[in-house]
C-alpha positions as a Markdown table, in Angstrom:
| # | Residue | x | y | z |
|---|---|---|---|---|
| 1 | Unk | 0.0 | 0.0 | 0.0 |
| 2 | Unk | 1.3 | 3.4 | -0.9 |
| 3 | Unk | 1.9 | 5.7 | 2.0 |
| 4 | Unk | 2.3 | 9.5 | 1.6 |
| 5 | Unk | 4.1 | 11.4 | 4.3 |
| 6 | Unk | 3.6 | 15.1 | 4.1 |
| 7 | Unk | 5.6 | 17.1 | 6.6 |
| 8 | Unk | 3.3 | 19.3 | 8.6 |
| 9 | Unk | 5.6 | 22.3 | 8.6 |
| 10 | Unk | 4.6 | 25.6 | 7.2 |
| 11 | Unk | 6.4 | 25.3 | 3.9 |
| 12 | Unk | 4.8 | 21.9 | 3.1 |
| 13 | Unk | 1.3 | 22.8 | 4.1 |
| 14 | Unk | 1.4 | 26.1 | 2.2 |
| 15 | Unk | 2.8 | 24.6 | -1.0 |
| 16 | Unk | 0.2 | 21.8 | -1.1 |
| 17 | Unk | -2.6 | 24.2 | -0.3 |
| 18 | Unk | -1.5 | 26.6 | -3.1 |
| 19 | Unk | -1.4 | 23.7 | -5.6 |
| 20 | Unk | -4.9 | 22.6 | -4.7 |
| 21 | Unk | -6.3 | 26.1 | -5.0 |
| 22 | Unk | -4.5 | 26.9 | -8.3 |
| 23 | Unk | -5.7 | 23.8 | -10.0 |
| 24 | Unk | -4.8 | 23.8 | -13.7 |
| 25 | Unk | -1.5 | 25.3 | -14.8 |
| 26 | Unk | -1.6 | 29.0 | -15.8 |
| 27 | Unk | -2.2 | 29.7 | -19.4 |
| 28 | Unk | -1.0 | 32.9 | -21.0 |
| 29 | Unk | -3.7 | 35.5 | -21.7 |
| 30 | Unk | -3.5 | 36.6 | -25.3 |
| 31 | Unk | -4.5 | 40.1 | -24.2 |
| 32 | Unk | -2.1 | 40.4 | -21.3 |
| 33 | Unk | 1.0 | 42.5 | -21.9 |
| 34 | Unk | 2.6 | 41.9 | -18.5 |
| 35 | Unk | 4.6 | 38.9 | -17.3 |
| 36 | Unk | 3.1 | 38.1 | -13.9 |
| 37 | Unk | 0.4 | 35.5 | -14.3 |
| 38 | Unk | -2.8 | 35.2 | -12.3 |
| 39 | Unk | -1.9 | 31.6 | -11.3 |
| 40 | Unk | 1.4 | 29.8 | -10.8 |
| 41 | Unk | 3.1 | 28.4 | -13.9 |
| 42 | Unk | 3.1 | 24.7 | -13.3 |
| 43 | Unk | 4.1 | 23.4 | -16.7 |
| 44 | Unk | 7.7 | 23.7 | -17.9 |
| 45 | Unk | 7.8 | 21.1 | -20.6 |
| 46 | Unk | 10.9 | 19.4 | -19.2 |
| 47 | Unk | 9.2 | 16.1 | -18.2 |
| 48 | Unk | 9.6 | 13.3 | -20.6 |
| 49 | Unk | 12.5 | 15.2 | -22.2 |
| 50 | Unk | 15.4 | 14.0 | -20.0 |
| 51 | Unk | 16.0 | 17.6 | -19.0 |
| 52 | Unk | 16.4 | 19.0 | -15.5 |
| 53 | Unk | 16.3 | 22.6 | -14.1 |
| 54 | Unk | 17.9 | 22.8 | -10.7 |
| 55 | Unk | 16.4 | 25.6 | -8.6 |
| 56 | Unk | 17.5 | 26.6 | -5.2 |
| 57 | Unk | 15.3 | 28.7 | -2.9 |
| 58 | Unk | 15.7 | 30.9 | 0.2 |
| 59 | Unk | 19.4 | 31.8 | 0.0 |
| 60 | Unk | 22.1 | 32.7 | 0.1 |
| 61 | Unk | 23.7 | 31.8 | 3.4 |
| 62 | Unk | 27.0 | 30.1 | 4.5 |
| 63 | Unk | 25.9 | 26.7 | 3.2 |
| 64 | Unk | 25.2 | 28.1 | -0.3 |
| 65 | Unk | 29.0 | 28.1 | -0.8 |
| 66 | Unk | 29.1 | 24.3 | -0.6 |
| 67 | Unk | 26.3 | 24.0 | -3.1 |
| 68 | Unk | 28.1 | 26.3 | -5.5 |
| 69 | Unk | 31.3 | 24.2 | -5.1 |
| 70 | Unk | 29.4 | 21.0 | -6.1 |
| 71 | Unk | 27.8 | 22.7 | -9.1 |
| 72 | Unk | 31.1 | 24.1 | -10.3 |
| 73 | Unk | 32.8 | 20.8 | -9.9 |
| 74 | Unk | 30.2 | 19.3 | -12.2 |
| 75 | Unk | 29.9 | 22.2 | -14.6 |
| 76 | Unk | 26.2 | 22.7 | -13.9 |
| 77 | Unk | 24.3 | 26.0 | -14.1 |
| 78 | Unk | 21.3 | 26.4 | -12.0 |
| 79 | Unk | 18.7 | 29.1 | -10.9 |
| 80 | Unk | 18.8 | 30.6 | -7.4 |
| 81 | Unk | 15.6 | 32.2 | -6.0 |
| 82 | Unk | 17.0 | 34.9 | -3.7 |
| 83 | Unk | 15.4 | 36.2 | -0.5 |
| 84 | Unk | 16.3 | 39.8 | 0.0 |
| 85 | Unk | 17.3 | 39.8 | 3.7 |
| 86 | Unk | 19.6 | 36.8 | 2.9 |
| 87 | Unk | 21.2 | 38.7 | 0.0 |
| 88 | Unk | 21.9 | 41.7 | 2.1 |
| 89 | Unk | 23.5 | 39.5 | 4.8 |
| 90 | Unk | 25.7 | 37.6 | 2.3 |
| 91 | Unk | 26.5 | 40.0 | -0.6 |
| 92 | Unk | 29.7 | 38.2 | -1.6 |
| 93 | Unk | 27.8 | 34.9 | -2.0 |
| 94 | Unk | 25.2 | 36.7 | -4.1 |
| 95 | Unk | 27.9 | 38.0 | -6.4 |
| 96 | Unk | 29.5 | 34.6 | -6.6 |
| 97 | Unk | 26.3 | 33.0 | -7.8 |
| 98 | Unk | 26.1 | 35.4 | -10.7 |
| 99 | Unk | 29.8 | 35.3 | -11.4 |
| 100 | Unk | 29.7 | 31.5 | -11.8 |
| 101 | Unk | 27.0 | 31.7 | -14.4 |
| 102 | Unk | 23.9 | 30.9 | -12.4 |
| 103 | Unk | 20.7 | 32.7 | -12.9 |
| 104 | Unk | 19.5 | 35.0 | -10.1 |
| 105 | Unk | 15.8 | 35.1 | -9.5 |
| 106 | Unk | 13.3 | 36.7 | -7.1 |
| 107 | Unk | 11.8 | 35.0 | -4.0 |
| 108 | Unk | 10.6 | 38.1 | -2.1 |
| 109 | Unk | 12.3 | 40.3 | 0.5 |
| 110 | Unk | 11.4 | 38.4 | 3.7 |
| 111 | Unk | 9.7 | 35.2 | 2.5 |
| 112 | Unk | 6.2 | 35.9 | 3.8 |
| 113 | Unk | 3.0 | 34.1 | 2.9 |
| 114 | Unk | 1.5 | 36.4 | 0.2 |
| 115 | Unk | -2.0 | 36.3 | 1.5 |
| 116 | Unk | -4.9 | 38.8 | 0.9 |
| 117 | Unk | -3.4 | 41.3 | 3.4 |
| 118 | Unk | -0.9 | 42.2 | 0.6 |
| 119 | Unk | -3.8 | 43.1 | -1.7 |
| 120 | Unk | -5.2 | 45.5 | 0.9 |
| 121 | Unk | -1.9 | 47.4 | 1.0 |
| 122 | Unk | -0.4 | 47.0 | -2.5 |
| 123 | Unk | 2.8 | 48.9 | -1.6 |
| 124 | Unk | 3.9 | 46.1 | 0.8 |
| 125 | Unk | 3.6 | 43.6 | -2.1 |
| 126 | Unk | 5.5 | 45.9 | -4.4 |
| 127 | Unk | 8.2 | 46.4 | -1.8 |
| 128 | Unk | 8.6 | 42.6 | -1.3 |
| 129 | Unk | 9.5 | 42.1 | -5.0 |
| 130 | Unk | 11.3 | 45.4 | -5.6 |
| 131 | Unk | 13.7 | 45.1 | -2.8 |
| 132 | Unk | 15.0 | 41.8 | -4.2 |
| 133 | Unk | 15.1 | 43.2 | -7.7 |
| 134 | Unk | 17.3 | 46.0 | -6.5 |
| 135 | Unk | 19.7 | 43.5 | -5.1 |
| 136 | Unk | 19.9 | 41.1 | -8.0 |
| 137 | Unk | 19.5 | 43.3 | -11.1 |
| 138 | Unk | 22.9 | 45.0 | -10.9 |
| 139 | Unk | 24.5 | 41.5 | -11.0 |
| 140 | Unk | 22.5 | 40.2 | -13.9 |
| 141 | Unk | 23.4 | 40.4 | -17.6 |
| 142 | Unk | 21.1 | 42.6 | -19.8 |
| 143 | Unk | 20.0 | 39.4 | -21.6 |
| 144 | Unk | 19.0 | 37.6 | -18.5 |
| 145 | Unk | 15.3 | 37.0 | -18.0 |
| 146 | Unk | 13.6 | 37.9 | -14.7 |
| 147 | Unk | 11.8 | 35.1 | -12.8 |
| 148 | Unk | 9.8 | 35.1 | -9.6 |
| 149 | Unk | 8.7 | 32.2 | -7.3 |
| 150 | Unk | 6.1 | 32.9 | -4.6 |
| 151 | Unk | 7.2 | 31.9 | -1.1 |
| 152 | Unk | 5.4 | 28.6 | 0.0 |
| 153 | Unk | 3.6 | 28.7 | -3.4 |
| 154 | Unk | 1.0 | 31.2 | -2.2 |
| 155 | Unk | -0.4 | 33.3 | -5.0 |
| 156 | Unk | -3.5 | 35.3 | -5.8 |
| 157 | Unk | -4.7 | 36.9 | -9.1 |
| 158 | Unk | -4.9 | 40.2 | -7.4 |
| 159 | Unk | -1.1 | 40.1 | -6.8 |
| 160 | Unk | -0.5 | 39.8 | -10.5 |
| 161 | Unk | -2.7 | 42.8 | -11.2 |
| 162 | Unk | -0.9 | 44.9 | -8.6 |
| 163 | Unk | 2.6 | 44.0 | -9.8 |
| 164 | Unk | 1.8 | 44.3 | -13.5 |
| 165 | Unk | 1.0 | 48.0 | -12.8 |
| 166 | Unk | 4.6 | 48.5 | -11.9 |
| 167 | Unk | 6.8 | 49.4 | -15.0 |
| 168 | Unk | 9.8 | 47.5 | -13.6 |
| 169 | Unk | 8.2 | 44.5 | -11.9 |
| 170 | Unk | 5.9 | 43.7 | -14.7 |
| 171 | Unk | 9.0 | 42.4 | -16.5 |
| 172 | Unk | 9.0 | 39.2 | -14.4 |
| 173 | Unk | 7.9 | 35.8 | -15.6 |
| 174 | Unk | 6.1 | 33.9 | -12.8 |
| 175 | Unk | 5.2 | 32.8 | -10.4 |
| 176 | Unk | 7.3 | 29.7 | -11.2 |
| 177 | Unk | 6.2 | 26.4 | -9.6 |
| 178 | Unk | 8.1 | 23.1 | -9.6 |
| 179 | Unk | 7.8 | 19.5 | -10.7 |
| 180 | Unk | 10.1 | 17.7 | -8.3 |
| 181 | Unk | 10.7 | 18.2 | -4.6 |
| 182 | Unk | 7.2 | 19.0 | -3.4 |
| 183 | Unk | 6.7 | 16.3 | -0.7 |
| 184 | Unk | 7.9 | 12.9 | 0.6 |
| 185 | Unk | 6.2 | 9.7 | -0.5 |
| 186 | Unk | 7.0 | 6.1 | 0.5 |
| 187 | Unk | 6.1 | 2.8 | -1.0 |
| 188 | Unk | 6.9 | -0.6 | 0.7 |
| 189 | Unk | 9.5 | 1.2 | 2.8 |
| 190 | Unk | 11.3 | 2.9 | -0.1 |
| 191 | Unk | 11.5 | 6.7 | -0.5 |
| 192 | Unk | 9.8 | 7.4 | -3.8 |
| 193 | Unk | 9.9 | 11.2 | -3.8 |
| 194 | Unk | 11.5 | 13.7 | -1.4 |
| 195 | Unk | 11.5 | 17.4 | -0.4 |
| 196 | Unk | 14.7 | 18.4 | 1.3 |
| 197 | Unk | 13.3 | 20.5 | 4.1 |
| 198 | Unk | 11.0 | 17.6 | 5.0 |
| 199 | Unk | 13.9 | 15.2 | 4.8 |
| 200 | Unk | 15.8 | 17.1 | 7.4 |
| 201 | Unk | 12.7 | 17.3 | 9.7 |
| 202 | Unk | 12.7 | 13.5 | 9.6 |
| 203 | Unk | 16.5 | 13.6 | 10.4 |
| 204 | Unk | 17.3 | 11.7 | 7.2 |
| 205 | Unk | 20.8 | 11.7 | 5.7 |
| 206 | Unk | 21.4 | 13.5 | 2.4 |
| 207 | Unk | 21.9 | 10.1 | 0.7 |
| 208 | Unk | 18.4 | 8.9 | 1.7 |
| 209 | Unk | 16.8 | 12.1 | 0.7 |
| 210 | Unk | 18.6 | 11.9 | -2.7 |
| 211 | Unk | 17.0 | 8.6 | -3.4 |
| 212 | Unk | 13.6 | 10.2 | -3.3 |
| 213 | Unk | 14.7 | 13.0 | -5.6 |
| 214 | Unk | 16.3 | 10.6 | -8.1 |
| 215 | Unk | 13.4 | 8.2 | -8.2 |
| 216 | Unk | 10.9 | 11.0 | -8.9 |
| 217 | Unk | 13.1 | 12.6 | -11.6 |
| 218 | Unk | 13.5 | 9.2 | -13.3 |
| 219 | Unk | 9.8 | 8.5 | -13.2 |
| 220 | Unk | 9.1 | 11.9 | -14.8 |
| 221 | Unk | 12.2 | 11.8 | -16.9 |
| 222 | Unk | 13.0 | 15.4 | -16.0 |
| 223 | Unk | 11.5 | 18.5 | -14.6 |
| 224 | Unk | 12.0 | 21.6 | -12.5 |
| 225 | Unk | 13.6 | 20.5 | -9.3 |
| 226 | Unk | 13.0 | 22.4 | -6.0 |
| 227 | Unk | 15.8 | 22.4 | -3.4 |
| 228 | Unk | 17.1 | 24.8 | -0.9 |
| 229 | Unk | 20.7 | 26.0 | -0.6 |
| 230 | Unk | 20.6 | 27.0 | 3.1 |
| 231 | Unk | 20.8 | 23.8 | 5.1 |
| 232 | Unk | 24.0 | 22.1 | 6.3 |
| 233 | Unk | 23.0 | 19.0 | 4.3 |
| 234 | Unk | 22.4 | 20.9 | 1.1 |
| 235 | Unk | 25.8 | 20.4 | -0.5 |
| 236 | Unk | 25.8 | 16.7 | 0.2 |
| 237 | Unk | 22.3 | 16.4 | -1.3 |
| 238 | Unk | 23.3 | 18.1 | -4.5 |
| 239 | Unk | 26.5 | 16.0 | -4.6 |
| 240 | Unk | 24.3 | 12.8 | -4.3 |
| 241 | Unk | 21.9 | 13.9 | -7.0 |
| 242 | Unk | 23.7 | 15.8 | -9.8 |
| 243 | Unk | 26.5 | 13.3 | -10.6 |
| 244 | Unk | 24.0 | 10.4 | -10.8 |
| 245 | Unk | 21.9 | 12.4 | -13.3 |
| 246 | Unk | 24.9 | 13.4 | -15.4 |
| 247 | Unk | 25.9 | 9.7 | -15.6 |
| 248 | Unk | 22.5 | 8.9 | -16.9 |
| 249 | Unk | 22.7 | 11.6 | -19.6 |
| 250 | Unk | 20.4 | 14.2 | -18.3 |
| 251 | Unk | 20.7 | 17.7 | -19.6 |
| 252 | Unk | 20.8 | 20.6 | -17.1 |
| 253 | Unk | 19.3 | 24.0 | -17.9 |
| 254 | Unk | 18.7 | 27.4 | -16.3 |
| 255 | Unk | 15.1 | 28.6 | -16.3 |
| 256 | Unk | 15.9 | 31.0 | -19.1 |
| 257 | Unk | 16.7 | 28.0 | -21.3 |
| 258 | Unk | 13.3 | 26.5 | -20.8 |
| 259 | Unk | 11.4 | 27.0 | -24.1 |
| 260 | Unk | 8.0 | 26.6 | -22.5 |
| 261 | Unk | 8.4 | 29.7 | -20.4 |
| 262 | Unk | 9.0 | 31.9 | -23.5 |
| 263 | Unk | 5.2 | 32.2 | -24.1 |
| 264 | Unk | 4.9 | 34.2 | -20.8 |
| 265 | Unk | 7.4 | 36.9 | -21.9 |
| 266 | Unk | 6.1 | 40.3 | -23.0 |
| 267 | Unk | 7.4 | 42.0 | -26.1 |
| 268 | Unk | 9.9 | 44.7 | -25.4 |
| 269 | Unk | 7.5 | 47.2 | -27.2 |
| 270 | Unk | 4.6 | 46.5 | -24.8 |
| 271 | Unk | 3.2 | 49.8 | -23.3 |
| 272 | Unk | 3.9 | 50.6 | -19.7 |
| 273 | Unk | 0.8 | 50.1 | -17.6 |
| 274 | Unk | 1.4 | 52.6 | -14.9 |
| 275 | Unk | 4.3 | 54.3 | -13.1 |
| 276 | Unk | 4.4 | 53.0 | -9.5 |
| 277 | Unk | 7.7 | 54.7 | -8.6 |
| 278 | Unk | 5.7 | 57.4 | -7.0 |
| 279 | Unk | 3.2 | 55.0 | -5.4 |
| 280 | Unk | 0.5 | 56.1 | -7.8 |
| 281 | Unk | -3.1 | 55.7 | -6.4 |
| 282 | Unk | -4.0 | 53.7 | -9.5 |
| 283 | Unk | -2.2 | 50.7 | -7.9 |
| 284 | Unk | -4.4 | 50.8 | -4.9 |
| 285 | Unk | -7.5 | 51.3 | -7.0 |
| 286 | Unk | -6.6 | 48.4 | -9.2 |
| 287 | Unk | -6.0 | 46.0 | -6.3 |
| 288 | Unk | -9.4 | 46.8 | -4.8 |
| 289 | Unk | -11.2 | 46.2 | -8.0 |
| 290 | Unk | -9.6 | 42.8 | -8.9 |
| 291 | Unk | -11.8 | 39.8 | -7.9 |
């Protein structure tokens, strides 16, 4: 009998709740000229294609250096979803991520649950994204695409409307969801899928956790992988997963190398919706009228 173990920590509960609410994957609106979608983007098109996009949330911190060492040793480029308060605490590591060819992405300033309270005060939502943007943008190449992942997977259509009224933040693709790393499942005593933060809650070793990741990736034959770069076990987990996949011939990509995401990008000639730099009242009005 298949037994599912879902760690009852905030991150797990929130992610699963968000997935249930969101339902089908977000589809691009032909009339939308902004990049933020009303629902999380679930489909990346990497499954069944022997392709993997490694994504690391919540960093950087001291343990991120070990993750970078493993990626460098294996010549793998990944995407790091940055939390603003962590970036300010570890500027050298943030710079190293970019310098070594990884893609910087936005994961909010303080990693809050983006609930309806942010719709009531749109400036707080804008600040959450803008603060990280100001940290990562100077380190990014002009050709790099901007991506956002919502903390815990929480997202509301009203959030997209608010952020798309900002002439800078509207240039983000997202929110980006994930294929691999959402929860732990067991079958006949074997770890069939894993989520790193839940593994550490169960006091598993990196090697046991890696078995769940590898089995899920193999079953799906690829996907967007969610991990975190902030735990002491993080480097060992990456070292247990990446070389095995390389040996099996998997191709590793950054998110800006995922063709499926291109449909969510806005033409550079798209008109600016509104200027939020002065906290224009239109932003507040828009938020209150979005259902």
